[in-house]
C-alpha positions in Angstrom: 0.0 0.1 -0.3 1.4 3.7 -0.8 0.8 6.5 0.6 -0.5 9.5 -1.3 1.6 12.7 -1.7 0.5 15.6 0.4 -0.4 18.6 -1.9 0.8 21.0 0.4 3.1 22.0 3.3 2.4 23.8 6.5 4.4 27.7 6.0 7.0 27.7 7.7 7.6 30.9 10.2 10.9 31.6 11.5 11.1 31.2 15.2 11.5 33.8 18.0 15.2 32.8 18.9 15.9 33.1 15.3 14.3 36.4 14.6 16.4 37.3 17.6 19.5 36.2 15.9 19.1 38.0 13.1 18.3 41.2 14.6 21.7 40.8 16.7 23.4 40.1 13.5 21.7 43.3 11.9 22.8 45.6 14.7 26.5 44.0 14.7 26.6 44.7 10.9 25.3 48.2 11.2 27.9 48.8 14.2 30.6 47.4 11.8 30.0 50.8 9.3 33.2 52.1 8.0 33.7 55.9 7.9 36.6 58.3 7.4 39.3 58.6 10.3 41.7 61.0 9.8 45.3 61.4 11.6 45.1 63.4 15.1 47.8 66.2 15.1 49.5 64.2 18.2 49.3 61.0 15.6 51.1 63.1 12.8 53.4 64.2 15.3 54.7 61.3 16.4 55.1 59.9 13.1 56.9 63.2 12.0 59.3 62.2 15.3 59.5 58.8 14.1 60.6 59.6 10.4 63.2 61.8 11.7 64.9 59.7 13.8 64.4 56.7 11.1 66.1 58.8 8.5 69.3 59.4 9.9 69.6 56.0 12.2 72.3 53.2 11.8 74.3 55.1 10.3 77.9 56.6 12.1 78.2 60.0 12.5 80.9 62.2 11.2 84.0 62.2 13.4 86.6 64.6 11.1 86.8 65.9 7.6 84.8 64.3 5.1 86.8 63.6 1.7 85.3 63.2 -1.6 85.6 59.4 -1.5 83.9 59.5 2.1 81.3 61.7 0.7 80.6 59.4 -2.0 80.6 56.1 0.2 78.3 57.6 2.2 75.7 58.5 -0.6 76.1 55.2 -1.8 75.7 53.3 1.9 72.7 55.7 3.1 71.4 58.0 0.5 67.4 57.4 0.5 66.5 57.2 -3.0 69.5 54.2 -3.6 68.3 52.6 -0.5 64.6 52.7 -1.9 65.7 51.0 -5.5 67.5 48.4 -3.2 64.7 47.6 -1.7 62.8 47.4 -4.8 65.1 44.8 -6.3 65.1 42.8 -2.6 61.0 42.8 -3.3 61.2 41.6 -6.7 63.5 38.9 -5.5 60.8 37.8 -2.8 58.2 38.3 -5.3 60.6 35.6 -7.8 60.7 33.2 -5.0 56.8 33.3 -4.9 56.7 32.9 -8.6 59.2 29.6 -8.5 56.4 28.3 -5.8 53.9 28.6 -8.2 55.9 26.0 -10.5 55.2 23.2 -7.5 51.9 21.1 -7.5 49.1 21.8 -5.6 49.0 19.8 -2.1 45.5 21.2 -0.3 44.3 20.3 3.4 41.0 20.9 3.9 39.0 19.6 7.1 35.4 20.2 7.7 32.8 19.9 10.9 28.8 20.0 10.5 26.1 19.3 12.6 22.3 19.3 12.1 19.0 20.1 14.6 17.6 17.4 12.5 18.7 14.3 10.5 19.2 14.9 6.6 16.0 12.9 6.1 14.4 12.6 2.1 11.7 10.6 0.4 11.5 9.4 -2.9 8.2 10.7 -5.4 7.5 8.1 -8.4 7.8 10.2 -11.3 4.9 8.4 -13.1 1.9 8.2 -10.1 3.0 11.2 -8.6 3.1 9.0 -5.3 5.4 8.4 -2.5 7.9 5.2 -3.3 9.7 5.1 -0.1 9.3 6.0 3.6 11.8 9.1 4.7 14.9 8.1 5.4 18.6 9.4 6.1 21.5 7.8 5.7 23.6 10.8 7.1 24.7 11.6 10.9 23.6 14.7 12.5 27.3 15.3 13.3 29.7 14.8 10.3 33.4 15.1 10.2 35.4 15.3 7.0 39.2 15.6 6.3 41.2 15.7 2.8 44.3 15.8 1.7 44.5 16.5 -2.1 47.8 16.6 -4.9 46.9 18.1 -7.9 48.9 19.2 -10.5 47.7 21.4 -13.5 50.0 21.1 -16.5 49.2 24.2 -18.6 49.1 26.0 -15.2 52.5 24.8 -14.7 53.7 26.0 -18.4 51.9 29.5 -17.8 53.3 29.9 -14.2 57.1 28.5 -16.1 57.3 31.5 -18.2 55.8 34.5 -15.9 58.7 33.1 -13.2 61.1 33.6 -16.4 59.8 37.2 -16.6 60.0 37.9 -12.7 63.6 36.9 -13.1 64.4 39.1 -15.6 62.3 42.0 -13.8 64.9 41.6 -11.0 67.6 42.3 -13.6 65.7 45.5 -14.7 65.8 46.9 -11.0 69.4 46.1 -10.5 69.8 48.0 -13.9 67.7 51.0 -12.7 69.6 50.9 -9.3 72.9 51.2 -11.0 71.9 54.1 -12.9 70.6 55.7 -9.8 74.3 55.0 -8.1 76.1 56.0 -11.3 74.0 60.0 -11.2 74.3 60.3 -7.4 78.2 60.1 -8.0 77.6 62.6 -10.7 75.8 65.0 -8.1 78.2 63.9 -5.3 81.3 65.1 -7.5 79.5 68.7 -8.3 78.0 69.4 -4.5 81.4 68.5 -2.8 83.6 71.2 -4.8 80.6 74.1 -4.9 80.6 72.9 -0.6 84.4 73.1 -0.4 84.3 76.8 -1.9 81.6 77.6 0.6 83.9 76.4 3.4 86.9 78.3 2.0 84.9 81.7 1.6 82.2 81.8 4.1 84.6 83.1 7.0 85.7 86.2 4.4 82.4 87.3 3.9 81.6 88.6 7.0 84.5 90.7 7.6 84.4 92.4 4.2 80.6 93.1 5.0 81.6 94.9 8.3 84.3 96.9 6.0 81.6 98.2 3.5 78.8 98.8 6.2 81.6 100.8 8.3 82.4 102.7 5.0 78.8 103.3 4.4 78.5 104.7 7.8 81.4 107.3 7.5 79.8 108.4 4.1 76.4 109.0 5.7 77.9 111.2 8.1 80.4 113.0 5.6 76.8 113.5 3.7 75.4 114.8 7.0 78.2 117.5 7.2 78.6 118.2 3.8 81.9 117.5 3.6 81.8 116.3 -0.1 79.6 116.9 -3.3 76.1 115.5 -2.9 76.3 113.4 -6.1 79.6 111.9 -5.2 78.3 111.2 -2.1 74.9 109.1 -3.4 77.4 107.7 -6.0 79.8 106.5 -4.1 77.2 105.1 -1.5 74.9 103.7 -4.2 78.3 101.5 -5.3 78.9 100.6 -1.9 75.0 99.5 -1.7 75.1 97.3 -4.9 78.9 95.7 -3.8 77.0 94.6 -0.3 74.0 92.9 -2.2 76.4 91.3 -4.4 78.3 89.8 -1.2 74.8 89.0 0.5 73.9 87.0 -2.8 77.5 85.3 -2.7 76.4 84.1 1.0 72.9 83.1 0.0 74.7 80.7 -2.5 77.4 79.4 -0.1 74.7 78.7 2.6 73.0 76.4 0.2 75.8 74.0 -0.8 76.8 72.2 2.6 72.8 71.5 2.9 72.9 70.1 -1.1 75.7 67.9 -0.2 74.3 66.7 3.4 71.1 65.8 1.6 72.9 63.4 -1.0 75.0 62.0 2.3 71.6 61.4 4.2 73.2 63.6 6.9 70.8 66.3 8.5 71.0 69.4 6.7 71.3 71.5 9.7 74.4 69.8 11.0 77.9 71.6 10.4 80.8 69.5 9.1 84.1 70.1 7.8 85.3 68.8 4.0 88.8 67.7 3.5 89.3 68.6 -0.6 92.6 68.1 -2.0 95.0 70.9 -1.8 95.4 71.8 -5.3 92.6 71.6 -8.5 93.1 68.4 -10.5 92.0 68.8 -13.8 89.9 65.7 -15.2 91.1 64.5 -18.5 89.5 61.4 -20.5 91.2 60.7 -23.8 89.3 57.3 -24.8 89.0 57.1 -28.5 85.7 57.9 -29.6 85.0 54.4 -31.2 85.9 52.4 -27.8 84.0 54.7 -25.8 80.7 54.3 -28.5 81.4 50.5 -27.8 81.6 50.8 -24.2 78.7 52.5 -23.8 76.5 50.1 -25.6 77.7 47.2 -24.0 77.5 48.6 -20.4 74.8 51.4 -19.9 72.0 50.3 -17.6 69.5 51.5 -20.0 70.4 49.3 -23.0 70.9 46.3 -20.4 67.5 46.9 -19.0 65.7 47.0 -22.4 67.5 43.8 -24.1 66.3 42.4 -20.6 62.6 43.9 -21.4 63.1 42.2 -25.0 63.4 38.9 -23.3 60.5 39.4 -20.7 58.6 40.3 -24.4 59.9 37.1 -26.0 58.3 35.2 -22.8 55.1 37.2 -23.0 54.9 35.6 -26.4 55.7 31.8 -25.1 53.2 32.3 -22.6 50.4 33.4 -24.7 50.7 30.6 -26.5 51.1 27.9 -24.1 47.8 29.3 -23.0 46.3 27.9 -26.2 46.7 24.3 -25.4 44.4 22.1 -23.4 44.8 22.0 -19.8 45.6 18.5 -18.3 45.1 18.1 -14.3 46.4 15.0 -12.6 44.9 14.5 -9.1 45.2 12.3 -6.0 43.8 12.2 -3.0 43.2 11.0 0.3 39.8 11.4 1.9 38.2 10.3 5.0 34.2 11.2 6.6 33.5 10.3 9.9 29.3 9.5 8.6 29.0 6.0 10.4 26.3 5.0 7.5 29.4 4.9 4.7 31.2 1.2 4.5 34.3 2.9 4.1 35.2 6.0 6.1 38.4 6.4 4.5 39.5 5.9 0.6 41.7 7.3 -1.9 40.6 8.8 -5.0 42.9 9.8 -8.4 41.4 11.2 -11.8 42.9 12.9 -14.6 40.5 15.7 -16.3 41.9 17.8 -19.9 40.0 21.0 -20.9 40.2 23.0 -23.5 38.9 26.2 -24.7 38.5 25.8 -28.5 37.2 29.6 -28.7 40.9 30.5 -28.4 41.8 28.6 -31.6 39.8 31.2 -33.4 41.8 34.2 -32.1 45.3 32.5 -32.5 45.9 34.8 -35.1 45.4 37.8 -33.0 46.9 36.7 -29.7 50.3 35.8 -31.7 49.8 39.0 -33.4 49.7 41.2 -30.4 52.9 39.4 -28.8 54.6 39.8 -31.7 54.0 43.0 -32.2 55.1 43.9 -28.7 58.3 42.2 -29.3 58.8 44.3 -32.1 58.2 47.4 -29.7 60.8 46.4 -27.5 63.2 45.9 -30.2 62.5 49.0 -31.4 62.9 50.8 -28.3 66.4 49.2 -27.7 67.3 50.6 -31.0 66.1 54.1 -30.6 67.6 53.7 -27.3 71.6 52.8 -28.9 70.9 56.1 -30.8 70.1 58.1 -27.8 73.2 56.6 -25.8 75.9 57.2 -29.2 74.6 60.8 -29.1 74.8 61.0 -25.5 78.5 60.2 -25.5 79.2 62.7 -28.4 77.5 65.1 -26.4 78.9 64.5 -22.8 82.9 64.7 -24.5 82.0 68.0 -25.9 80.6 69.2 -22.4 84.2 67.9 -20.8 86.1 69.7 -22.9 83.9 72.9 -22.7 84.3 72.5 -19.1 88.0 72.0 -19.1 88.7 75.2 -21.4 86.0 77.5 -19.0 87.6 76.4 -15.8 91.1 77.0 -17.7 89.9 81.1 -18.3 88.3 81.2 -14.7 91.4 80.1 -13.2 93.7 82.5 -15.3 91.0 85.4 -14.4 91.0 84.5 -10.7 94.5 85.0 -10.8 94.4 88.1 -12.1 91.7 89.5 -9.5 93.7 88.1 -6.5 96.6 90.2 -8.0 94.5 93.4 -8.4 93.2 92.3 -5.1 96.8 92.7 -3.5 97.8 95.6 -5.7 94.4 97.9 -5.0 95.3 96.5 -1.2 98.6 98.0 -1.0 97.8 101.2 -3.0 94.8 102.1 -0.6 95.0 105.7 0.8 93.1 106.4 3.9 90.3 108.1 1.7 86.7 107.3 1.2 87.6 106.5 -2.3 90.5 104.3 -1.8 88.4 102.2 0.5 85.7 101.6 -1.9 88.0 100.6 -4.7 89.7 98.1 -2.0 86.1 97.0 -1.2 85.5 96.3 -4.9 88.6 95.1 -5.7 88.1 92.1 -2.5 84.3 91.5 -3.9 85.6 90.8 -7.2 88.2 88.4 -6.2 86.1 86.6 -4.1 83.4 86.2 -7.0 86.0 85.2 -9.3 87.3 82.5 -6.5 83.8 81.4 -6.0 82.9 81.0 -9.7 86.3 79.5 -10.0 84.7 76.6 -7.6 81.6 76.1 -9.3 83.1 75.8 -12.3 85.6 73.2 -11.3 82.3 71.6 -9.4 80.6 71.9 -13.3 83.7 70.1 -14.5 83.7 67.2 -12.0 79.9 66.9 -12.9 81.1 67.0 -17.0 83.5 64.4 -15.8 80.8 62.4 -13.8 78.5 62.8 -16.9 81.3 60.9 -19.3 81.7 58.2 -16.7 77.8 57.7 -16.3 77.5 58.0 -20.1 79.9 55.3 -20.6 77.5 52.8 -17.7 81.0 52.8 -15.4 79.9 51.8 -12.2 81.8 53.6 -9.0 82.0 50.3 -7.2 82.9 46.8 -8.5 80.4 44.3 -8.9 82.0 41.8 -6.2 82.2 44.7 -4.0 79.3 44.0 -1.2 81.1 46.3 1.7 78.8 47.3 4.3 81.2 49.7 6.4 82.4 52.7 4.5 86.4 52.0 5.0 86.1 49.3 2.5 83.6 51.0 0.3 86.0 54.4 0.6 89.0 52.2 -0.7 86.7 50.6 -3.6 85.6 53.9 -4.7 89.3 55.0 -4.9 90.7 52.1 -6.8 87.5 52.6 -9.3 88.3 55.9 -9.9 92.2 55.4 -10.4 91.1 52.5 -12.6 88.9 54.8 -14.5 91.8 57.6 -15.1 93.7 54.5 -16.7 90.7 54.0 -18.8 90.8 57.8 -20.2 94.2 57.5 -21.2 94.6 57.3 -25.0 94.9 53.6 -26.5 93.3 52.4 -23.1 92.2 48.3 -22.7 88.1 48.5 -22.7 86.1 48.4 -19.8 85.6 44.6 -18.8 
């Protein structure tokens, strides 16, 4: 005898505990709403204080006069821009390690626990008679625990991950070249800033007495004006000339006060800290007479931008390989160990294995477009490298011409400075105890000081041009095998490499290897 299937079922009404739980969840979700929360003034002040302490932490203080090599070593070791590039390179290496893990098969562990207030019971209905064919029954415990350990490996994902890992490896090398570029430009800036700061150090103490002398002469002239001792126009012209000289001296002082903070910033030293420099006693005019053909060859081999472009081209090649790999069918191998605590099961532990194949056939219709886009990207990378090579060759010729121009300018300014110093000496010896004589001496002293300042600025520009030549050729300030943590070792490496550069700059020198 069979039972008739009920034609209707009683309406389900949520119970009071369910309504209470739903209300509680609604209140909790409303309380989790996010609203803007700006930093307080105290938090910003604390952040600024912490950042200032962190910027100059873990680096030795300056204890004596700073040489050019020490300034370069401090810039390489502690400059924040360089440290940022090093951190980006380290981050890329970490990402490469993660990409290598993507090549491994997937090993997944899973566990679960479920419980019900009623058994998972069900009945069956005859499809022809629409009558219940079996009494309601269940085959699952109210409480169930499961555990799975699955091993799977998708061949297509492996191929795609393989090419992505190769691209990430090249990206690490790209960031290394960018760090090289930062260091080369940093050394160029340090050279110029060091000699400008040297000029500031040597001239700073001479401006104050000269301004005092000009101020005293101005007061004497105004006293003479009040007493009508000289013609009014002569007095006013004299005062105008003095004030113009004082303005020039103030401009010089402003320039000098900015020089040392610029160098301190490159060395990552507190800009408000005073320090002394220890430059060589004499100006040493840098020379670089390597044949132009050899310079072009060296630049094309060593410039970080060109090496980076070559890596980018290789990344584009792997992008093509990755695009083609995605067109292949995906084959997945799987193996697993499983457990289910359901007491109705005959076997609570079992193993499974399988192979599945999937293939997006629509990709075959788009194969020409995919291949064409990948090939176009590769052609763009090649053309960029060629365009960059042309720019590098141009920069080599321009840098060589600039070095020659700065050498000639420095030579002229050196001769002018010698003449101005002699004029100052003769003017000082011929000074008479009158107002006009004081004006001539102040004018000569101001002219001599400005000439000497221009000489240091010109030498800084000359060193900058020399550094530009080295950077244009892609010559690194420190050999690749030097990973110095202390400043002394880094200074010695810098000094040895500079000597090597000087040797390379001689006519007929061997290539940079």
